[in-house]
N, C-alpha and C positions, 0 to 999 in steps of 0.2 A: 642577569642576562639571562633569558631561557632563548635560545633559538625561535625565530620565527615560526619555523614547523610547526613545533610541538604548540605555539600558542594558537596558530591557527588550529590545530588539528584538538586541541581542548576545547576551542570555541565551538567547534562544529559536535563535538559531543555534548559540551552543555544544551546546543541549541536544542539536538535530537532528542535529551533528556527530557528536557522541558516540553516537546511536543508529545511525548509518550505519555508524561503526567496529566496534559491537558486531556488527551485523548481519552484517559483513565475515567477522566473527571467526567467527562462528557458520555461515554457508554453507561455508568453507573448510575446517569440520569434518565439514560433512556436504555436498557439492556436489550427488549425485544426487537424492536422497530428501526431503533436509530433515529438520528435527526432529519434525515433525509441525504439525495444526493448535494455535495458538492458543499455539504455544511461547515467539514471544519475549518475550512477558511473562514467563513464568518463568525463560526462560535469561537474560536480561539481569541477573536479581537475581542466576544462578551468579557471571556473570563481572565485573559493574560493581558489585553490593553496591549499585545502586539500586533503587529502587521500579519496577515493571514500567510500560512502557506502551506502546504500539504506536508501531511506526518510524513517520514521518511521510513516508514513501511508500509505497504500495500493493503494486509489484510487487517490490519489493527482501521486505518481509515478508513475500508470495507466495515468494518464493524461500526467504527461510528459513524456511519452513513444510512446503514443499513438493518444494523441490530444484528444479535444474533442468527435469528430466520436467517438473514442477508446472507453474513459472512457463512452460514452452513449452506446454504445453495450456492453460491458462489464456490466454494469448493468443492461439493458435490459433482458441477460441472466440468472445472478442470479435471478434477481425480479420474473421472470416466472416460474423459477424452484422453488423459495421462495412458488410464490402462488398457484402454482401446487400441493406441497408437504407440507402443513401446518398442515396437520392431519399426517403427519406420525412420528412416534416414534423419527426419526434421526434429526427433525428439531432444536430441542434447540440445540443438536454440532454442526448442520450450523450457527445458528444465533450467537452461544459464537464466534465462528473462526470469523464470520465478524465484530465482537465486537471488537476483539483482531485485525482486518487489520485495525483500527482507530488508534491505538498506535503501531504498529508494523509492519512486513512485514512477516506474516509468508507465504506468496504462494512463496517467492522466495527462501526459504528452503525448502529441497528437501523433508524430510519427513512431516513435515506439508501441505506443497505445496500437494501432493502428497493425503494424507489423504484429503484434502478440495474438490479436484477435484471428488475423491471418491464419499466422503460422497455426493457431488452435482448429481452425475450420477447415485447415488441409487435412489435420490428422485426425480430426470426426468423419471424414469419408469412408 
């Protein structure tokens, strides 16, 4: 019998891998401009018959929704502000949120998304 923690972790990994596979299938269908905002949750149900949840990787979900063009613009905006505000004491908070974006979808949550864009705006000043 496996410990409960191992079972839970493997279940989480399995779900995330399946979400990434579904996202990649959607990206291949519309690579340039994507499917539109909030489309992954809906399209996931069409492909895998599972109730939608966001991809646990913000850049991948941006690419599903906005395609390569949208992802490039999204990354350019963030990179420009990061380079502009490197000496700002708020930069570690932004970097931490960007790392979290690789493993979760904080920008889809109102409280963390708002905090992210406020920090980004303050760094752009």
